[in-house]
N, C-alpha and C positions, 0 to 999 in steps of 0.2 A: 741645321737650318734654324730651328727655333732659338738656339743660343745666339746666333748671328743677328736675327731679327730683334731679340731683346737688347743686344749690344747696340744696334743702330738706334733703337728707340731711346736708350739711355744717353747716347751721345748727341742726340738731335739738338741742334742749336735753336735758340729762340730767335724768331725773325718777325718783322713787323706784320707781314702777311703770310700766315702759315699755309702750307700746302694741304690740300684735301686728298683723302683716299678715294679711289674710284669704286664703282660697283661693277657687277658683271656686264651690265648693259654698255658701260663705257668701253670695256675690253672687247665686247662683241663688235662695237662700231669700228674699233681699230682693226680687228681681224677682217671685217668686211671691206674696209678701206684698202688694206694692204693685200687682201686675198691670200693671207698666210696665217696659220694658227700661231698663237702665242705659246711658246714652250711653257710647260707646267711650272718650272722654277721661276721664270720671269713673271708668270701669272701670279704666283704666290707673293713675290716681291711687290708687284704693283698693288695688289689688294691689301697687303699687310704692312708695308714699310715704305711705299713711295712718297709718303709725306715727310720723310726724313731729309733734313738739311744738315750736312756735315762736311767739313773739310773743303778741299778745293775742287772736287768733282761734282757734277750735277747729272746724275743718272736720269733716264727718261721717266716721264710721267704720263698719265692719261686722263686725269680728272679735269684739266683745263685745256680746251682746244686752242686757246690763244697763247699758251705758254711756249717759250722757246725750247722747252724740253719735251714737247708733245710727241709721243712715240711715232705716230703715223707720219708726221711731217719730217721728223729727223731721219727716219728710215727712208722715206721717199727721197730726201736730199742725198743720203748716202748712196742709194741706188743710182740716182742721176750722176753721181761722181764715179760710178763704176763698181761699187761693192756688189758682190753676187747676191741675187735675189733670194737665195735660201737662208739668208741671214737677216736678222732684225737688230737694230741698234739697241744697245744697253746704255751707252754713254758716249757723247761726243766730246772729243778733246781737240786741241789745236792741230795735232798731227794726223788725226783721222777719227776712227770710230771703234770703240769696243763693241763687239757684236756677238750675238748668240745664234748658233745654228739651230733652227727650229726643230730639227729631227733628233739630234743627240745631246743638245744643251751645252756643247763646248763653246767656250768664250775665246775669241781671238781679237786682235787689234788689226783693223784694216787701215793701211797707210794711204793718205792722200798723195803723198809725194811719190811713192813707188807704184801705187795702184795695185797693191798686193798685200797679203797678210804678213805680219811680222812673224818671226819664229816662235815667239812666246805665246803660250796658250794656257788656259785653265780648264780643267775637266768639267767644272760646274760654275754656275753663277755665284754660288756661295764661296767658292774658292777665290774667285775674282774679288768679291766684296772684301774678304779678309786680306788678301795680298795687295790689292790696289786701292780700293776706295777708303778703307779704314786707315790706310797709311798715307793718304793724300793730305 
């Protein structure tokens, strides 16, 4: 996990308006809004690396409520589209949503087209970061 966070920080692109990291109060607001706890791996990512801009994917953030990547809003949208409520979005893509099961931390991709999960999955958020985000 630490190696992946260091890799993300090293690869972070310079942008005109850098992203901020959230604090625990920001995460608590999201949990209260969604009535769902944030999985520990997603919590770590949000607190330590969610200011990373890299590649073609834009994972969720929580520091700016007005952002199009704001975790509470993106997850609520996914739920409205039919994604099961035990999942929280990690990253929105055109086809659907990469999401994390808040109990076991497994990452899956929920498809807008099929209204179901793809067969592909990752055991942890960090596996998804390595296999998907860092290769985007």
